[in-house]
C-alpha positions as CSV (number, residue, x, y, z in Angstrom):
1,M,21.9,-1.0,10.3
2,A,22.9,2.4,8.9
3,P,25.8,4.3,11.0
4,R,25.5,6.7,13.3
5,S,25.8,10.2,12.1
6,T,28.6,12.1,13.3
7,A,28.2,14.9,11.1
8,G,24.5,15.4,10.6
9,C,21.6,17.4,11.9
10,Y,20.7,17.1,15.6
11,T,17.4,14.9,15.0
12,C,19.5,12.3,12.8
13,K,22.1,11.9,15.1
14,R,19.4,11.3,18.5
15,R,17.9,8.5,16.1
16,K,21.6,7.5,15.5
17,K,20.4,7.6,11.7
18,K,22.7,8.4,8.5
19,C,21.9,12.1,7.6
20,D,22.5,12.9,3.9
21,E,23.2,16.5,5.5
22,T,21.2,18.3,2.9
23,Q,21.1,22.2,4.1
24,P,19.0,23.8,5.4
25,Q,16.6,20.4,6.3
26,C,18.0,16.9,5.6
27,L,16.1,14.6,3.3
28,R,15.6,11.5,5.9
29,C,13.9,14.2,8.3
30,I,11.7,15.5,5.5
31,H,10.7,12.0,4.6
32,S,10.1,10.5,7.4
33,R,7.9,13.6,8.6
34,R,9.9,14.7,11.4
35,E,11.1,17.8,12.7
36,C,14.6,18.7,11.4
37,E,16.3,20.4,14.1
38,G,19.5,21.5,12.1
39,Y,23.1,21.5,12.0
40,A,25.4,22.7,14.6
41,P,27.1,26.3,14.3
42,L,30.4,25.1,15.9
43,E,31.6,21.7,15.8
44,S,33.4,20.0,18.8
45,P,37.0,21.4,19.7
46,D,40.1,19.6,18.1
47,S,42.9,18.1,20.5
48,R,43.9,21.7,21.0
49,G,40.9,22.7,21.9
50,V,40.2,25.1,18.7
51,M,36.4,25.3,17.8
52,R,36.0,25.0,14.1
53,R,33.4,26.5,12.3
54,A,30.8,24.2,10.8
55,K,28.3,24.7,8.0
56,T,25.3,27.0,8.6
57,G,22.8,25.5,10.8
58,L,19.0,26.5,11.9
59,A,18.4,29.3,14.6
60,G,18.1,27.8,17.8
61,A,18.6,24.4,17.3
62,A,19.7,22.3,20.4
63,P,23.5,22.2,21.6
64,P,25.7,19.3,20.2
65,R,26.4,16.2,22.0
66,H,30.5,15.1,22.5
67,Q,30.8,11.8,21.0
68,S,33.4,9.6,23.3
69,S,35.6,6.9,22.5
70,A,36.4,4.3,25.4
71,P,38.0,0.8,25.2
72,D,36.1,-1.5,24.2
73,S,36.5,-3.4,27.5
74,L,34.8,-0.5,29.3
75,E,31.5,0.7,29.7
76,Q,30.8,3.8,27.8
77,Q,30.4,6.5,29.9
78,P,27.4,9.1,28.8
79,R,28.4,12.4,28.1
80,S,26.3,15.6,28.2
81,R,26.3,18.2,25.2
82,L,28.0,21.3,25.6
83,P,26.4,24.5,24.4
84,A,26.6,25.9,20.9
85,S,28.9,29.2,21.3
86,T,28.7,32.1,18.8
87,S,32.1,33.7,20.9
88,T,35.6,33.4,19.2
89,P,37.5,30.4,19.1
90,G,39.9,32.0,22.0
91,H,37.1,32.2,24.6
92,S,35.3,29.1,23.9
93,D,36.1,27.0,26.7
94,S,32.8,25.7,28.0
95,L,34.5,25.6,31.4
96,T,35.1,29.0,31.5
97,P,32.7,30.6,34.2
98,P,31.2,34.1,32.6
99,I,31.8,36.3,35.7
100,Y,33.2,39.0,33.9
101,P,31.3,41.6,31.7
102,D,33.9,41.6,29.3
103,P,35.7,38.0,28.7
104,S,39.1,39.5,27.8
105,L,39.2,41.0,31.5
106,S,38.9,37.4,32.7
107,P,42.1,35.6,33.8
108,W,40.4,32.2,33.4
109,A,39.7,33.0,29.9
110,T,43.0,33.6,28.8
111,T,45.0,30.9,30.6
112,D,45.0,26.7,30.6
113,D,46.9,26.9,34.1
114,P,44.4,25.4,36.3
115,V,45.8,27.1,39.7
116,S,45.7,30.7,37.7
117,F,42.5,31.6,39.0
118,L,42.7,30.4,42.5
119,P,44.1,32.4,45.7
120,T,47.8,32.8,45.6
121,K,47.8,31.7,49.2
122,T,45.4,28.4,50.0
123,T,45.1,26.6,53.4
124,C,46.2,23.0,53.1
125,Y,44.1,20.5,54.9
126,P,44.6,17.1,55.6
127,S,42.0,15.9,52.9
128,N,43.7,17.5,50.0
129,T,46.9,15.4,50.3
130,A,45.6,12.2,51.5
131,S,44.5,11.0,48.1
132,T,47.8,11.1,47.0
133,S,49.6,9.2,49.7
134,T,51.0,5.7,49.2
135,P,48.0,3.2,49.9
136,P,48.8,1.0,53.1
137,V,49.1,-2.2,51.5
138,R,50.5,-3.4,48.0
139,E,47.9,-3.5,45.2
140,L,46.8,-6.5,44.4
141,S,47.4,-7.7,40.4
142,T,44.2,-6.9,38.8
143,G,44.6,-5.7,35.7
144,L,43.6,-2.1,36.8
145,P,45.2,1.0,36.0
146,T,48.1,1.8,38.8
147,P,48.4,5.2,40.1
148,P,51.4,6.9,38.6
149,F,19.9,22.4,35.6
150,A,18.9,24.0,34.2
151,P,15.9,26.4,34.5
152,L,12.7,24.3,33.0
153,G,10.7,25.4,30.3
154,R,7.9,22.7,31.2
155,P,7.4,22.8,34.7
156,N,5.8,19.6,34.6
157,V,9.0,17.5,36.4
158,S,8.0,17.3,40.2
159,G,10.0,17.0,43.0
160,S,10.3,17.1,46.7
161,T,13.9,17.4,47.4
162,I,16.9,19.2,46.4
163,L,20.7,18.8,46.0
164,S,21.8,22.3,46.0
165,Y,23.1,23.7,49.0
166,P,23.6,27.9,49.5
167,L,27.4,28.6,49.7
168,N,29.0,30.6,51.8
169,S,31.1,33.8,51.3
170,G,33.8,33.2,48.7
171,D,35.8,36.1,50.8
172,N,39.0,34.1,50.4
173,L,38.8,34.7,46.3
174,P,40.4,37.3,44.8
175,D,38.3,40.8,45.7
176,R,38.1,41.3,42.1
177,H,35.7,38.8,41.5
178,T,33.5,40.1,44.0
179,Q,33.9,43.3,42.0
180,D,33.0,42.0,38.6
181,V,30.0,40.2,39.9
182,M,28.2,43.6,40.8
183,P,26.3,43.7,37.1
184,F,24.2,40.8,38.4
185,Q,22.2,43.2,40.7
186,I,20.5,44.5,37.5
187,Q,16.9,44.3,37.6
188,R,16.6,42.1,34.3
189,W,17.1,39.1,36.4
190,P,14.3,37.7,37.9
191,E,13.5,38.1,41.4
192,P,14.3,34.7,43.7
193,Y,11.0,33.3,44.4
194,Q,9.8,34.1,41.4
195,S,9.3,31.0,38.3
196,T,12.2,32.0,36.0
197,A,10.8,29.1,33.2
198,R,8.5,31.7,31.3
199,N,11.1,34.5,30.9
200,L,13.8,32.4,29.5
201,P,13.8,30.6,26.3
202,C,14.6,26.6,26.3
203,G,15.9,24.1,24.1
204,S,16.4,20.6,24.8
205,I,19.9,18.8,26.1
206,S,20.0,14.9,25.4
207,E,21.9,13.3,28.1
208,V,22.3,10.0,26.4
209,G,25.7,8.6,25.8
210,E,26.9,5.9,23.5
211,G,27.0,3.4,26.2
212,D,23.3,3.6,27.1
213,S,21.8,2.8,23.5
214,S,22.1,-0.9,24.3
215,E,20.1,-0.5,27.5
216,D,17.4,1.5,27.1
217,D,14.6,2.0,23.9
218,P,16.6,0.6,20.9
219,D,14.8,3.5,18.2
220,E,15.7,6.4,20.2
221,V,17.1,6.9,23.5
222,K,16.5,10.0,25.6
223,Q,16.6,11.4,29.3
224,E,16.1,14.8,28.7
225,L,16.5,17.8,31.0
226,Y,15.4,21.7,29.1
227,S,17.8,23.9,29.3
228,I,18.6,27.5,28.2
229,P,20.9,27.4,24.8
230,I,23.8,29.5,26.1
231,P,25.0,31.2,22.9
232,D,28.7,32.6,24.2
233,P,29.4,31.1,27.8
234,N,32.0,34.0,28.3
235,T,29.4,36.8,28.7
236,T,28.1,38.1,31.8
237,E,24.4,37.6,30.9
238,N,25.0,34.0,30.5
239,T,26.6,33.0,34.0
240,L,23.4,32.0,35.5
241,P,22.2,29.9,32.2
242,F,26.0,28.4,32.6
243,I,25.5,27.2,36.0
244,L,22.0,25.5,35.3
245,Q,23.4,23.8,32.6
246,C,26.2,22.6,35.0
247,Y,23.5,21.0,37.1
248,A,21.4,19.8,34.2
249,R,23.9,17.8,33.2
250,W,25.5,16.8,36.8
251,I,22.0,15.3,38.2
252,N,21.5,13.3,35.0
253,L,24.2,11.3,35.7
254,A,24.3,11.6,39.4
255,A,20.8,11.2,40.7
256,F,18.9,8.2,40.7
257,E,15.5,10.0,39.6
258,P,16.9,13.4,38.1
259,E,13.4,14.2,37.2
260,K,12.4,14.9,40.9
261,A,15.3,16.9,41.4
262,A,15.3,19.1,38.3
263,N,12.9,21.6,39.4
264,P,13.6,22.2,42.7
265,I,17.3,22.4,41.7
266,R,16.6,24.9,39.4
267,E,14.5,26.9,42.2
268,S,17.5,26.7,44.6
269,V,20.2,27.6,42.7
270,V,18.8,30.6,41.6
271,N,17.6,31.6,44.4
272,K,20.9,31.8,46.3
273,F,22.6,33.0,42.9
274,M,20.1,36.1,43.5
275,R,20.6,36.2,47.2
276,S,24.6,36.9,47.8
277,P,26.6,38.4,44.9
278,E,29.6,37.4,46.9
279,E,29.2,34.0,46.7
280,R,28.7,33.7,43.1
281,P,32.2,33.3,42.6
282,R,32.4,29.9,44.5
283,I,29.1,29.1,42.8
284,V,30.5,29.1,39.4
285,L,33.7,27.1,40.8
286,L,31.3,24.4,42.1
287,A,29.4,24.4,38.5
288,N,32.7,24.1,36.8
289,V,33.6,20.9,38.7
290,I,30.1,19.3,38.6
291,G,29.8,20.5,34.7
292,S,32.7,18.5,34.1
293,L,31.6,15.6,36.2
294,G,28.5,15.5,34.4
295,K,30.6,14.9,31.1
296,S,33.0,12.6,32.0
297,I,33.4,11.0,35.8
298,K,37.3,11.0,35.3
299,P,38.2,14.2,36.8
300,N,41.4,16.1,34.7
301,S,43.8,18.2,36.7
302,K,41.6,21.0,36.5
303,V,38.9,19.7,38.1
304,T,40.9,17.9,40.8
305,T,42.5,21.2,41.7
306,L,39.3,22.8,42.0
307,V,37.6,20.1,44.2
308,A,40.7,20.3,46.2
309,H,40.1,24.3,46.5
310,L,36.6,23.7,47.4
311,S,37.8,21.1,49.8
312,S,40.3,23.7,51.7
313,E,37.1,26.2,51.4
314,A,35.0,23.7,53.4
315,Y,37.3,23.0,56.1
316,R,37.6,26.7,56.3
317,N,34.0,27.2,57.1
318,I,33.9,24.3,59.4
319,D,37.1,25.5,61.4
320,N,35.7,29.4,61.6
321,F,32.1,28.2,63.1
322,L,33.6,25.8,65.5
323,S,36.1,28.8,66.8
324,D,33.0,31.1,66.9
325,K,31.6,30.9,70.6
326,S,28.3,29.1,70.6
327,S,25.2,31.7,70.8
328,N,22.8,31.5,73.6
329,D,20.4,31.4,71.3
330,S,19.8,27.7,69.8
331,E,17.9,28.5,66.7
332,T,21.0,31.2,65.9
333,D,23.4,28.8,66.3
334,R,21.7,26.0,64.7
335,Q,21.2,28.2,61.7
336,K,24.8,29.0,61.7
337,A,25.7,25.4,62.0
338,L,23.2,25.0,58.9
339,D,25.4,27.7,57.1
340,A,28.5,26.0,57.8
341,L,27.1,22.8,56.3
342,D,26.0,24.3,52.6
343,L,29.9,24.1,50.5
344,V,30.4,21.0,53.1
345,M,28.0,18.5,52.0
346,E,28.2,19.0,48.2
347,V,31.9,19.0,48.5
348,I,31.3,15.3,50.0
349,L,29.2,14.5,46.8
350,I,31.8,15.7,44.3
351,Q,34.9,14.3,46.5
352,R,34.6,10.3,45.8
353,Y,35.2,10.7,42.2
354,S,38.4,12.3,43.0
355,H,39.4,11.6,46.6
356,T,40.1,8.6,48.5
357,M,37.8,6.8,51.4
358,F,40.1,8.1,53.6
359,D,39.4,11.7,52.8
360,V,35.8,11.0,52.6
361,V,35.9,9.5,56.1
362,K,38.2,12.4,57.7
363,F,36.1,15.0,55.8
364,M,33.1,13.4,57.6
365,E,34.4,13.3,61.0
366,A,35.3,17.1,61.0
367,V,31.8,18.0,59.7
368,A,30.2,15.6,62.3
369,P,30.1,18.4,65.3
370,V,29.0,21.0,62.8
371,F,25.9,18.4,62.0
372,R,25.0,18.0,65.8
373,R,24.5,21.6,66.3
374,A,22.4,21.8,63.3
375,C,20.0,19.2,64.6
376,P,17.1,20.7,66.6
377,E,17.3,17.9,69.5
378,P,19.2,19.2,72.8
379,M,23.2,18.7,73.1
380,N,22.4,16.4,75.7
381,Q,19.8,13.5,73.7
382,Y,20.7,11.7,71.0
383,V,19.9,12.8,67.3
384,N,16.6,11.3,66.1
385,L,17.7,9.6,63.1
386,P,14.5,9.0,61.3
387,R,13.8,12.5,62.2
388,A,16.9,13.5,60.6
389,V,16.8,11.7,57.5
390,M,13.0,13.2,56.9
391,S,14.5,16.5,57.6
392,P,13.2,19.6,55.4
393,K,17.1,20.5,55.6
394,I,18.7,18.5,52.9
395,N,22.4,19.2,54.5
396,I,20.8,17.3,57.8
397,R,19.3,14.5,55.5
398,H,22.3,13.9,53.3
399,F,24.7,13.8,56.4
400,A,22.6,11.2,58.2
401,A,22.3,9.2,55.4
402,S,26.0,9.6,54.4
403,D,27.2,8.6,57.8
404,V,24.8,5.1,57.7
405,I,26.6,4.5,54.0
406,V,30.1,5.1,55.2
407,C,29.7,2.5,58.3
408,A,28.0,0.0,55.8
409,T,30.9,0.0,53.4
410,T,33.6,0.4,55.8
411,G,32.7,-1.5,58.7
412,R,33.9,1.5,60.7
413,P,31.3,2.4,63.7
414,M,28.3,5.2,62.8
415,L,29.9,8.9,63.9
416,F,26.8,9.2,66.4
417,R,24.3,6.7,68.6
418,Y,21.2,8.0,66.9
419,D,17.9,7.5,68.6
420,M,16.0,5.0,66.3
421,T,12.4,5.7,67.8
422,C,10.2,6.7,64.8
423,P,7.6,9.4,65.5
424,P,4.4,8.8,63.7
425,D,4.6,11.6,61.6
426,I,7.9,10.9,60.2
427,L,6.5,7.3,59.6
428,E,3.9,8.8,57.6
429,C,6.7,10.5,55.4
430,I,8.8,7.5,55.3
431,S,6.0,5.6,54.2
432,D,5.0,7.7,51.4
433,G,8.4,7.3,49.6
434,R,8.7,10.6,48.1
435,Y,10.9,12.2,50.7
436,G,14.1,11.7,52.1
437,M,17.4,10.8,49.6
438,Q,16.0,8.1,47.7
439,W,16.1,10.3,44.8
440,L,19.9,10.5,45.0
441,H,21.2,6.6,45.7
442,G,18.4,4.8,45.2
443,I,18.4,3.2,48.8
444,P,14.9,3.5,50.0
445,D,14.8,5.5,53.3
446,Q,13.5,2.4,55.4
447,Y,16.6,0.6,54.6
448,I,18.7,3.3,55.6
449,I,16.8,3.3,59.3
450,I,17.2,-0.4,59.0
451,L,21.1,-0.5,58.6
452,A,21.7,2.1,61.2
453,H,19.0,0.1,63.6
454,I,21.3,-2.8,63.0
455,N,24.5,-0.9,63.6
456,V,23.0,0.0,67.1
457,L,21.9,-3.5,67.9
458,A,25.4,-4.9,67.0
459,E,27.5,-2.3,69.1
460,E,25.2,-3.5,72.0
461,L,26.6,-6.8,71.3
462,V,30.5,-5.5,71.7
463,L,29.2,-4.5,74.7
464,G,27.7,-7.6,76.1
465,A,24.2,-7.5,75.1
466,T,22.4,-10.6,73.2
467,V,20.3,-10.6,70.1
468,S,17.2,-12.5,70.3
469,P,16.0,-14.8,67.3
470,H,12.6,-12.8,67.7
471,C,14.5,-9.5,67.0
472,V,16.4,-10.6,64.1
473,A,13.1,-12.2,62.6
474,E,11.3,-8.6,63.3
475,I,13.9,-6.8,61.5
476,E,13.4,-9.6,58.5
477,T,9.9,-8.5,58.6
478,Q,10.5,-5.0,58.4
479,I,12.8,-5.6,55.3
480,Q,10.4,-8.1,53.7
481,Q,7.6,-5.1,54.3
482,V,9.3,-2.3,52.1
483,E,7.8,-1.5,49.3
484,V,9.9,-1.6,46.6
485,W,7.9,0.8,43.8
486,T,8.7,2.8,40.9
487,D,6.9,5.9,39.5
488,D,5.5,5.6,35.9
489,S,8.0,6.2,33.3
490,A,7.6,6.8,29.6
491,D,10.5,4.6,29.4
492,P,10.2,1.0,30.4
493,V,13.7,0.2,30.2
494,S,14.4,2.9,33.3
495,T,11.3,1.6,35.4
496,I,12.8,-2.0,35.3
497,W,16.3,-1.2,36.0
498,R,15.2,1.1,39.1
499,F,13.0,-1.7,40.0
500,T,15.7,-3.9,40.0
501,V,17.8,-1.5,42.2
502,R,15.6,-1.3,44.9
503,Q,15.3,-5.3,44.8
504,C,19.2,-5.4,44.9
505,W,18.5,-3.3,48.4
506,R,16.3,-5.7,49.8
507,M,18.6,-8.5,49.7
508,T,21.5,-6.3,50.6
509,A,19.7,-5.5,53.7
510,Y,19.1,-9.4,54.4
511,V,22.9,-10.0,53.8
512,Y,23.8,-6.9,56.4
513,L,21.5,-8.3,59.2
514,Y,23.0,-11.8,59.0
515,M,26.9,-10.5,58.4
516,V,26.7,-7.7,60.8
517,L,24.2,-8.5,63.8
518,C,23.8,-12.5,63.6
519,R,27.6,-12.4,62.8
520,A,27.4,-15.1,60.2
521,R,30.0,-16.1,58.0
522,T,30.1,-15.8,54.4
523,D,29.2,-19.8,53.9
524,D,26.1,-19.6,56.5
525,P,22.9,-20.8,54.0
526,R,21.1,-17.5,55.0
527,V,24.0,-15.3,53.7
528,L,24.5,-17.6,50.5
529,E,21.1,-17.3,49.8
530,S,20.5,-13.7,50.2
531,V,24.0,-13.3,47.8
532,N,22.3,-15.4,45.3
533,G,19.1,-13.6,45.0
534,F,21.3,-10.6,44.6
535,V,23.3,-11.9,41.7
536,R,20.4,-13.1,39.8
537,L,19.0,-9.8,40.2
538,M,22.2,-8.2,38.3
539,N,22.2,-10.5,35.8
540,I,18.4,-9.9,34.7
541,V,19.8,-6.4,33.5
542,K,22.2,-5.9,31.3
543,S,25.8,-4.2,32.9
544,A,25.7,-0.5,31.6
545,R,26.0,2.7,33.5
546,N,22.6,2.5,34.7
547,P,22.2,0.3,36.7
548,D,25.4,-0.1,37.6
549,A,26.3,3.4,39.0
550,F,23.4,3.1,41.7
551,L,24.1,-1.0,42.5
552,Y,27.9,0.3,43.1
553,I,27.5,1.0,47.3
554,P,25.2,-2.4,47.4
555,M,27.8,-4.2,45.4
556,I,30.3,-3.4,48.3
557,I,28.2,-4.9,51.1
558,V,27.1,-8.1,49.1
559,G,30.9,-8.4,47.8
560,A,32.0,-8.5,51.5
561,A,29.8,-11.5,51.8
562,A,30.4,-13.2,48.7
563,Y,31.6,-16.7,49.2
564,R,31.2,-18.0,45.9
565,K,33.6,-17.4,43.2
566,Q,31.2,-17.2,40.3
567,D,29.1,-14.4,42.6
568,R,32.4,-12.8,43.5
569,E,33.2,-12.6,39.7
570,V,29.8,-11.5,38.7
571,I,30.4,-8.2,41.4
572,R,33.9,-7.8,40.1
573,S,33.1,-7.4,36.7
574,R,30.2,-5.2,37.2
575,M,32.4,-2.6,39.0
576,L,35.1,-2.8,36.8
577,G,32.7,-1.4,34.2
578,L,32.3,1.7,36.3
579,Q,34.7,4.8,35.5
580,E,34.7,5.6,39.0
581,C,36.4,2.1,40.3
582,I,39.0,1.9,37.9
583,N,40.2,5.7,39.0
584,P,43.3,5.2,40.9
585,G,42.8,7.3,44.1
586,S,38.9,7.5,43.9
587,C,36.2,6.1,46.6
588,G,35.3,3.3,44.0
589,Y,38.7,2.3,43.4
590,D,39.4,1.8,47.0
591,A,36.4,-0.1,47.6
592,L,37.0,-2.7,44.8
593,H,40.4,-3.2,46.2
594,I,39.2,-3.9,49.6
595,L,36.7,-6.4,48.1
596,L,40.0,-8.0,46.4
597,D,42.3,-8.2,49.4
598,L,39.2,-9.7,51.3
599,W,38.8,-12.6,48.9
600,A,42.2,-13.1,48.5
601,R,42.9,-13.3,52.4
602,T,40.5,-15.6,52.9
603,D,41.3,-17.9,50.3
604,G,45.0,-17.9,51.3
605,E,43.6,-19.1,54.7
606,N,40.9,-21.3,53.3
607,R,38.2,-20.6,55.2
608,A,35.0,-18.5,54.8
609,A,34.9,-14.8,55.7
610,D,33.3,-12.8,58.5
611,W,32.4,-9.0,58.8
612,H,35.5,-8.7,60.8
613,D,37.5,-9.8,58.1
614,F,35.7,-6.8,55.8
615,R,36.9,-4.5,58.2
616,V,40.2,-5.5,58.5
617,S,40.5,-5.3,54.8
618,A,39.1,-1.8,55.0
619,F,41.8,-0.9,57.4
620,R,44.6,-2.2,55.4
621,I,43.4,-0.4,52.2
622,M,42.1,2.8,53.5
623,G,44.7,3.2,56.1
624,V,41.9,4.1,58.9
């Protein structure tokens, strides 16, 4: 098999074929009757970040893709392409937000110091420092490192939910940011509610990394989003395209079904960008973070600094909201709460890569009173969870699902006691399968509600209630009746691994039912059978970024119930293949060490574990 081209045309690179580099069109493309897309105008930056000029290519060619090299023992992480640039080498940093009309005026374009563009005084909150604190328990010897959208040109992508939130005012940033953003009010930008796809040129961005080549189509692996090629990311006119490209890169990595998220994200980002010029500096900061994480899950120092700054901003928004007097008008108060949640929920989503579980839990606790006031139920009633999971407001959906997930993966109680009654109109939406947050984590919305129901019943057990066999059988039936469906896809491999993820969640729900509600131990036959089914499903698909990134949450739950050493080893090896589980100071790193602590402790005591043991290990590692 011919080696993959590293300096050839885009067509040969994506097909992983050797390019003869004939210009203006390579002979391989001509002989195979394929359109040659030309060559990169600029090569990848060297170790000093200097862009080297390459051979002349075709105008309008797709942007190049950066190659990544990782140790053979770890899974290769997908890398997105950076936009081709016509700027000078001194202004070629793709993470430099083009906020200033003249790049030479921007303090961000002339310094490598990640703190230089932050406010001189930044309020410090607990979450910004907890990730560097000493773990409560000595780390086990595991071989792990120790701590020391794009506007779519083709509007055929459908979706029903968005992963983008309007951000609050950036008044704590330097005033010159807001002043320099004012040129964006000119009329050449489309109106917020007009489609922008037909007004902007598009090119193809392939989001395929080296590590994905073995799991998808062996001839040509593609998972494409269509975005604007950015000729120079430091010019004023390219700020919005820069932001949209960052979001395109991010959802292709982080979303279970990116094709359902792409079009709504484009509309949402354009709307909030056009609506409030003073928010644009903050939008650019967030785009820098997600764009960088979209290229590499391992955050660098600049990303870590930006996330810490955005976390401080989110805490400040919460403090400002809670310190204000509650409005007599419930709708006005609810809208203010929704506004306060905007940046907060997006920060929670990115914190998992650069913050510990302790940070995320404390952040969720801080957000909880804001979420409660954002819900439509009166304050003297429980929040209806099915309605929250299906809410038209994505911040409410996201928080409700996150509360259940954090509870299931840490053994902690949920932040709220929810009303589990399912209204008829909500039941219809849940059964449809196209709503909620399933497109993000791959968790069917019915399972979110079932897990929460189990939590509510388990809390009643603590108060002396009993659970009848009929109740357990009813929940088993509900789990079995959840339809595991997948949308038709041109890529059969994607269809298979997505189907596998949903089936794995079915086994996870059974495990959670028996361990949490029935208080079974890991050697219980029902638990052993469910864990064995989960592991068999995992072994059907080859270990790779997809599907393992979306099996990460159920692996934590099933790992806590794993009794046989061979089952534990499968889960451990799959988690070690994920970058987020080997980055010290991240949620995945904590989750893996919780399982290792649990297994070592119960093996040392020569006994099977129960769910209380999982909670103990979570407390020992997280400290909360």
